[in-house]
N, C-alpha and C positions, 0 to 999 in steps of 0.2 A: 357639314362633315369637315371642311377645311379647318374650322376653328378647333374641333376635337383633335384632329391630327396634329395641329400646331401645339396643343397642350401636351400631347404625348411625346412629340419629338423634342420640344424645347429648343436646345441649341444643336441638336443632331441634324445631319443632312442625309438624304437618300441619294445614292449614286447609281445612276441608270445608264446602261449601254443599249443603244438602239442600232441594230445592224440591218441595213435595208431601210434607211430612214426616209425614203421617198414618201411624201405626203405629210401627215401630222407627226411631229417628233414626240416620242414618248407619250402617246395619247392619254392614257389613264392618269398620268402624273401632272397634267397641266393645271388641275385644280389646286395643287399645292406647290406650284413651280418655285416659289420663293424658298422652299426647303429642299430643292432637288438640284443636283449636279448631273447634267446629261451629256453623254458623249455619243455622237452619232457616227455612223460609217456609211458612206455612199460613194461607190466607185465611179458613178457618172459625174464627171467634172462639173458640167453645167448645173446639174441638180444640187451638187454639193455646194457650189457657190451661191445658188439661190437660197438654200436652207440657211447657210451662214449669214447671208444678208438679212433674212427674215428674223433671225434670232436676236439681232441687236435690239436692246431696250424692250425685250418681251417679258422681263421679270424673273427669268430663271436665276437661281443662285449662281450657276455657271453653266454655260452651254457652248458646245463646239462640235462641228461635224468634220470628220477627217476623211480624206479622199482615198481610202483603202478598200480593196476587196479582201474580206476576211475569210480565212480558211486555213488549210495546211500551208505552211510556208513553201511556196513554189514559184517558178518563173514561167512566163510565156504560156499561160493557160488560155484556152478558148473561153470567150464570154459571149453568149448568144443574145444579141440585141433584138428584142421582139417589136412588133408594130406597136403594141401597147407597152410603153417603157416599164411599167410596174411588173410586167411578166418576164423581163429579161433575167437571165440566170447563167451560172457557171455550167448548168446542165442543159442539154438540148431539149427544147420543147417538142412534144409529140403532137404536132398539129393534126395529124390524121386521127388521133384518139379524141382530141378535144373538139375538133370540127368548128372552131370559132375563129374569125379573121384576126383578132388581136394577138393570137398566139404565133402567127407566122414570123419566121426569122427574117429580119431585114438585112442583117450583116453579122459577121463574126469578128469580134475584136480580140486582141491578145492582151491579157492582163497578168500582172504579178499578184499573188495572194500572200497575205501575211497572217500568222497565227496570233491568237491572244497571248500565248506564252512568249513569243518573240517580242511583241509590243510591250509586255510587262517587263521583260529583261532589258529592253531599251529605255525603260522609264516613261513610256508614253501612256501607261494605264495606271491611274492612282488606285490605291487599295484602301478598304475592301470595295468590291463591286456588290451592290445589293440586289440588282434586278437586271436581267437580260431580256431584251425584246428582239426577237429574231423573225424576219420575214424576207427570206432570200430565195424563194421559189425552188426549194428542194435541197439546198446545201446546209440546212440548219444543223443537222447532226454532225457534219464535218466541223462546223464552227464551234459547237459545244465541245467536241473532243479536242479542238485546238487550244482550249484553255484549261485542260485537266491539271496541269502541273502548277498553274499560277493563280487562277481566280475561281474555278468552279466550286471548290470546297467551301468557300466563304459566301457564295451567292445564296440569297434568300428566296428568290423566285425567278421563274422563267416563263415568259409569254412567247409562244412559238406557233408558227403556222405548221400544221401537220397535214399530210395527204393520205387518202384512203385508196387512191388509184394512181397508176403510173402516168402522170401528166408530163413528166420530164424523164428522159432516158436515165435509168439507173437510180432514181431517187429513193431514199429510204421511206418506208411507209410509217404510218402512225404507230404501229406496234413496236417497231424498232426504236423509235424515239422514246416512247413510254417506258419500255424496258430499260433503256439506257439511263434515263433520268430517275426511274424508281431504284435502280441499282446504286445511284449516287445519293439517295436519301430524300428525293422529292416525291410529293404526292400529287396526283392529278386532282385538281379542284373544280375546274370548269372546262367545258367543251362546247364551243359554239359552231355548229356545222354550217357549211355553205353548199348549195346545190347548183350545179351548172344548168343553165337554161337548155331547153330542148325545143325543137320546132314542132313537136307533137303536143298539142294542147291538152290532151287527156292523159298523157303519160306522167307517171310519177318521176320526180327528178332524183337522180342518184346522188347520194352524198359523196362529194369529191374531195373536199378538204375542210379544215376547221381551224379556228383559233383555240389553242389549248393553253390553259394556265396551270403551271406546276409550282407548288410552294412547299417550303419546309413545314412540317407538321409538329404536333405535340411530341411525338417520340424522338424526332431529331433534336428538338430544342432541349429536351431533358437529357438525352444521352450525350450530346455534345457540350452541354453546360454552357450554352451561349446566351447567358443573361444579358450580355452587353448589346445583343442585337434585338432584344424583345420589342422595344418600341418601334424600331424600323420595320420589323416583321408585322406588327400589328397595323401599322400604317398601310402596308401593302394589302393586307386582308381587308381593311375597311374601304380602301379605294376600289376594290373589286366587289363590294357588297357582301362580303363573307362575315357578317356581323356575329352570327352564332359561333362560328369557328374562332373569331377574334376574342370573343368573351371567354370561351372555353380555354384558350391558350393563356389569357391574362389571369384567369381566376386563380390558378395555382401559383402564379409568379409575382403578380403585382395587383393587390386588391384595389388600389386607387385607380389604376387604369381600367380594371374590370368594372368598377362602379361607374366610371365615366361612360363606358360603352353601354352598360345596362341602362343607364338613365337616358342616353341618347337614342337607343334603338329597342331595348328590351321592353320598355313600358308603353310602346305604341301598339295598342290593341286594335283589332279590326274596327270596333265601334268608334274608337278615337280617330282612326283614319277616315271613316265615313264623315264624322263631324268636321274634320279638317278640310276635306274636299268640298263639303257644302259651304263651309266658311269661305274658302277660296272663291267658289262660284259667286257667292253673294258679294264678296269684296270686288270682283270684276264688274258685277252688275252695278254696284254703287259707284265705281269709278266712271263707268260709261254714262250712267244716269243718276247723278247725285241728288235725287229728290228726297224729301222727308221720309216717304214710305220705305224706300230702299235703305236709307240710313238707319231707320229704326229696326228694319228686318235684320240687317247686319249686326247691330248692337245686341238685339235679343238673342240671336244665335251665339254670338261670341261670349255672352255672359254665362251660358250653360256649359261651355267647354272648360274642362278642368286640366290643370297641369299635372305632371307626374307625381308631385308631392301632395296633391289633393286640394290645392288652393285655386279658387276661381280667378280667372283673368280680371284685372281691375279695369273693366271697360263699362262705362255708363252710356245710356242712350243720349244722343245729341239733343 
């Protein structure tokens, strides 16, 4: 996949913002990090320093984590530090609703928040931004709205954590986030739900929150006449496994890109996948036990697997 995306992007770069960068920075984009400029935001000073130290010599085109809390521009706001650091938020956790120990508030700090619009006006955000990754425990909609005037219209995709129940006081639910992004021209592409554990072993787990992926679709691409962003948008589709949608988008705009995608993913039929899995299993067996029988078994299977253009692989028995 990385080679295909490199062919599509050529000299272009994807610019990604990751707000709430605790953990892995810009996770889906690590496979093509040489083509990615990533800007992280992490208000926890220690975690911000750790992330910046880890970013050195990791192969990103450009990478930096800034020690800001992003939201509406405001001063002296409460920031609720939870026992589990990744659950800390500008919103108060409702521990009585969740009933899990990691959600308890250890202390309340005071922080200043800064909007994307203000950062852009100060020259701290390069343009355009291609992808927003937001995981801030309930303040994601506020952060999206903070960039309406400067960056949001040019963004190609948003990966955002959404909630289906009130885990933090006053947090917007999934429906509010979806309606807002749909109104700005985004389409919901993927939704990966998470269920909180329960102490009742026979009880079904309630869907509490999810990772949602919103991308620009065919209609936006045509209406906005954004041909300059095609290859970057295709790269985002491919990174998230949306091969059919990527082919459909490219088919009417760039036949060369569409053919690259078709050859890479469209010609892999179920029967071909079965052959490839068998071939992989035999290759592992041959690596572990490289005797004559296993080598001949691997070679015989490999010879009957055909490539997309109908030519047999040039593999002879040893």
